[in-house]
C-alpha positions in Angstrom: 73.4 -35.7 50.4 73.1 -31.9 50.0 69.6 -30.5 50.4 68.6 -27.8 47.9 67.0 -24.5 48.8 63.7 -25.6 47.3 63.6 -28.6 49.6 64.3 -26.3 52.6 61.3 -24.1 51.6 59.1 -27.2 51.3 60.2 -28.4 54.7 59.4 -25.0 56.3 56.0 -25.0 54.6 55.2 -28.3 56.4 56.1 -26.9 59.8 54.7 -23.4 59.2 51.3 -24.2 60.8 53.0 -25.5 63.9 55.3 -22.5 64.1 52.3 -20.1 63.8 50.4 -21.9 66.6 53.6 -21.8 68.7 54.0 -18.1 68.1 50.4 -17.2 68.8 49.7 -19.4 71.8 53.1 -19.6 73.5 55.4 -16.7 72.5 52.6 -14.1 72.5 51.1 -15.7 75.6 54.4 -15.5 77.5 54.9 -11.8 76.4 51.3 -11.1 77.5 51.7 -12.4 81.1 55.2 -10.8 81.4 53.8 -7.4 80.4 50.7 -7.8 82.5 52.8 -8.7 85.6 54.1 -5.1 85.8 50.6 -3.7 86.3 47.9 -3.6 88.9 44.7 -4.5 87.1 41.6 -6.6 87.3 40.3 -9.4 85.0 38.7 -6.8 82.8 42.2 -5.4 82.0 40.9 -1.9 82.2 42.4 1.1 84.1 45.6 -0.7 84.6 48.2 1.0 86.9 51.9 0.5 86.3 53.5 -0.8 89.5 56.9 -2.0 88.2 58.4 -4.9 90.2 55.9 -4.6 93.1 53.9 -7.7 92.1 57.1 -9.7 92.1 58.2 -8.4 95.4 54.8 -9.2 96.9 54.8 -12.7 95.5 58.3 -13.5 96.8 57.3 -12.1 100.2 54.2 -14.2 100.4 54.9 -17.3 102.6 51.9 -19.0 101.1 53.3 -18.7 97.6 56.8 -19.8 98.7 55.3 -22.8 100.5 53.3 -23.8 97.4 56.6 -23.9 95.4 58.2 -25.9 98.2 55.2 -28.3 98.0 55.9 -28.7 94.3 59.4 -29.8 95.0 58.3 -32.1 97.8 55.7 -33.7 95.6 58.3 -34.1 92.9 60.9 -35.6 95.3 58.3 -38.1 96.5 57.2 -39.0 93.0 60.9 -39.4 91.9 61.6 -41.7 94.9 58.6 -43.8 94.2 59.5 -44.1 90.5 63.1 -44.9 91.1 62.2 -47.6 93.6 58.8 -49.1 93.0 58.8 -48.3 89.3 62.3 -49.9 88.9 61.4 -53.0 90.9 58.2 -53.6 89.0 60.0 -53.1 85.7 62.5 -55.8 86.7 59.7 -58.2 87.6 58.1 -57.6 84.2 61.3 -58.3 82.4 61.9 -61.5 84.4 58.6 -62.9 82.9 57.3 -64.2 86.2 53.7 -65.6 86.1 51.2 -62.9 86.8 53.7 -60.1 86.0 51.6 -58.9 83.0 48.6 -58.4 85.3 50.8 -56.6 87.8 52.1 -54.4 84.9 48.6 -53.6 83.8 47.6 -52.4 87.3 50.3 -49.7 87.0 50.3 -49.0 83.3 46.5 -48.4 82.9 46.2 -45.5 85.5 49.1 -43.7 83.7 47.0 -43.4 80.5 43.8 -42.3 82.3 43.0 -38.6 82.9 44.6 -37.5 86.2 41.4 -35.7 87.1 39.5 -39.0 87.0 42.1 -40.7 89.2 42.0 -37.8 91.7 38.2 -37.8 91.7 38.1 -41.5 92.5 40.6 -41.1 95.3 38.6 -38.2 96.8 35.6 -40.4 96.9 37.5 -43.3 98.4 39.2 -41.1 101.1 36.0 -39.2 102.2 35.6 -39.4 105.9 32.0 -40.4 106.5 31.1 -42.4 103.4 34.4 -43.0 101.8 35.2 -46.5 100.5 38.4 -46.9 102.7 36.7 -45.9 106.0 33.6 -48.0 105.2 35.9 -51.0 104.6 37.7 -50.4 107.8 34.3 -50.1 109.7 33.1 -53.3 108.0 36.0 -55.4 109.2 35.9 -54.0 112.7 38.9 -51.7 112.4 37.0 -48.5 113.3 40.0 -47.0 115.1 42.0 -46.9 111.8 39.3 -44.8 110.1 40.8 -41.3 109.7 40.0 -37.9 108.2 42.3 -38.6 105.3 41.7 -35.3 103.5 41.1 -32.9 106.4 44.0 -33.7 108.7 47.1 -31.8 107.5 49.6 -34.7 107.8 47.2 -37.3 106.4 46.1 -35.0 103.6 49.7 -34.4 102.6 50.4 -38.2 102.5 47.2 -38.8 100.6 48.2 -36.5 97.8 51.7 -38.1 97.6 50.3 -41.6 97.7 48.6 -41.2 94.3 52.2 -41.1 92.8 52.3 -44.9 93.3 49.6 -45.3 90.7 51.3 -42.9 88.2 54.6 -44.8 87.7 53.5 -46.3 84.4 55.5 -43.8 82.3 58.6 -44.4 84.5 58.2 -48.1 83.9 58.1 -47.5 80.1 61.4 -45.6 80.3 63.0 -48.5 82.3 61.6 -51.2 80.0 63.0 -49.4 77.0 66.4 -48.9 78.6 66.6 -52.5 79.7 66.3 -53.7 76.1 69.6 -52.0 75.3 71.6 -53.5 78.2 74.3 -56.0 77.3 73.2 -59.2 79.0 76.8 -60.3 79.2 77.4 -57.9 82.0 74.6 -59.5 84.1 75.9 -63.0 83.3 79.4 -61.9 84.4 78.0 -60.6 87.7 76.2 -64.0 88.3 79.4 -65.9 87.6 81.3 -63.7 90.0 78.8 -64.7 92.7 76.7 -61.6 92.9 73.3 -62.3 94.6 70.0 -61.0 93.3 70.0 -57.9 95.5 73.6 -56.9 94.7 73.1 -57.5 91.0 69.9 -55.4 91.1 71.3 -52.3 92.9 75.1 -52.5 92.1 74.9 -53.6 88.5 71.5 -53.1 86.9 70.5 -49.9 88.6 73.6 -47.9 87.6 73.3 -49.2 84.0 69.9 -47.4 83.7 71.3 -44.0 84.4 69.8 -42.5 81.3 66.3 -43.6 82.3 67.0 -42.2 85.8 67.9 -38.8 84.4 64.8 -38.7 82.1 62.5 -39.7 85.0 63.9 -37.2 87.4 63.8 -34.2 85.0 60.4 -35.0 83.5 58.9 -35.4 87.0 60.4 -32.1 88.2 59.0 -30.3 85.2 55.6 -32.0 85.5 55.2 -30.9 89.1 55.0 -27.3 88.1 52.1 -27.8 85.8 50.2 -30.3 87.9 46.8 -29.0 89.1 44.1 -31.7 89.1 45.4 -34.0 91.8 45.7 -31.3 94.6 42.6 -29.3 93.6 40.2 -32.3 93.3 41.6 -34.0 96.5 42.0 -31.1 98.9 41.8 -27.8 97.0 45.0 -26.9 98.7 43.7 -27.4 102.2 43.6 -27.9 105.0 44.8 -24.3 105.6 47.0 -24.4 102.5 49.0 -27.3 103.7 48.8 -29.3 100.4 48.6 -26.3 98.1 51.0 -26.2 95.1 51.8 -23.3 92.8 49.1 -24.1 90.2 46.3 -24.3 92.9 47.6 -21.1 94.5 47.6 -19.1 91.3 44.1 -20.5 90.3 42.6 -19.7 93.7 44.0 -16.2 93.7 42.8 -15.6 90.1 39.2 -16.6 90.8 38.9 -14.5 94.0 36.8 -11.3 93.7 38.7 -8.2 92.7 41.9 -10.1 92.2 45.0 -8.3 90.9 45.6 -10.2 87.7 49.0 -8.5 87.4 50.0 -10.3 90.6 48.7 -13.6 89.2 50.8 -13.1 86.1 53.9 -12.2 88.2 53.5 -15.4 90.2 53.1 -17.3 87.0 56.2 -15.8 85.5 58.2 -16.9 88.6 57.0 -20.4 88.3 57.8 -20.4 84.6 61.3 -19.2 85.2 61.9 -22.0 87.7 60.6 -24.5 85.2 62.8 -22.9 82.5 65.8 -23.3 84.8 65.0 -27.0 85.2 64.7 -27.2 81.4 68.1 -25.6 80.9 69.6 -28.2 83.2 67.9 -30.9 81.1 69.4 -29.5 77.9 72.9 -29.3 79.4 72.6 -32.9 80.7 71.6 -34.2 77.3 73.8 -32.0 75.1 75.5 -34.3 72.6 78.9 -32.7 73.1 79.0 -33.6 76.7 78.5 -37.2 76.0 76.0 -37.5 78.8 72.9 -37.8 76.7 73.8 -41.0 75.0 75.0 -44.5 75.8 78.6 -45.3 75.2 
C-alpha cells in the first residue's frame, strides 16, 4: 500500500518531539564537547585558550587514562564470559522446568531490574573490612583467616568489582530464553537419538544454535562498559591507586578536581565516545540485513 505525502507529514509530526530532544541533548551535546576539547578552559568556560590537539595528545599519553580504558575492556570480557557461561546454564535450567528453577531465576532476574547504584552500595557494605557482612560472617564461624580487605587490596578489589557481574546476568538470560523459544526441537531430539549426552548436546548443539543471542549479549555488554559508572565509583572510587578505575570514573574524578582543564575532560570523553562508536559500527555491520547475519535462516 502506497503511503501518501500527507501521511508522511503526520508521521513526522508524531516523532518531531523526539527528534527535537535528540538534536538538543545529543547532537548539540556532542558538538559542544568536541568543540570544547580543543581549548584549555575551566568549568566557568571563560578565558578559553585554543590548544588544538594538545588535549588529545595528553590523554593518549596518560597511562592512567589508557589503563582505565583497558579496565573497561577487562570488565566487559569478564561480564561476557559470565553471561555466556553462567547465564546460559541458568537459562537452560529454567527451560527444563526443574523444581525450584523459578526461584533460581528470580534470584538473578530481580537484581537486573534494580538500580546498579543500589546493588553497588549493598556490596560495598558487605565487603567493608571491619564491619562488613562477609568478614563478620567469617569471624562468626571461626574462619578469621579468610577475612580480607576486599576493597583495599588491589587484586581483591579488582575481583570484587568483577564479581558483581554474576548478579547482573538477568538481561542475558532474557535474551537466551527468547532465542530458545525459536529453536526447532527436532534438532535436539535428533541429537538425543544419535546418542549425544547432556553435556555434548548442551555445548555442541544448543550453544551454537543461540549465536544471535551471543552476538547481542557480547555487543551490548561491550557498549555498556563504556557508560558504567556506579559500580566502580561506589565500591572503590577507582582505587586502590587507580587499579580498578574505568574511563567514566577517571573522567569524573578529573572533572571535579580543583582548576581542572575541562577541555581535557572533553577530549577524553570524545576518545571514549569514538571507541563506543566503533563498537556500534561493528554491531550495525553484524546485523545488517543484506549480510544475512542478523536474522535466523
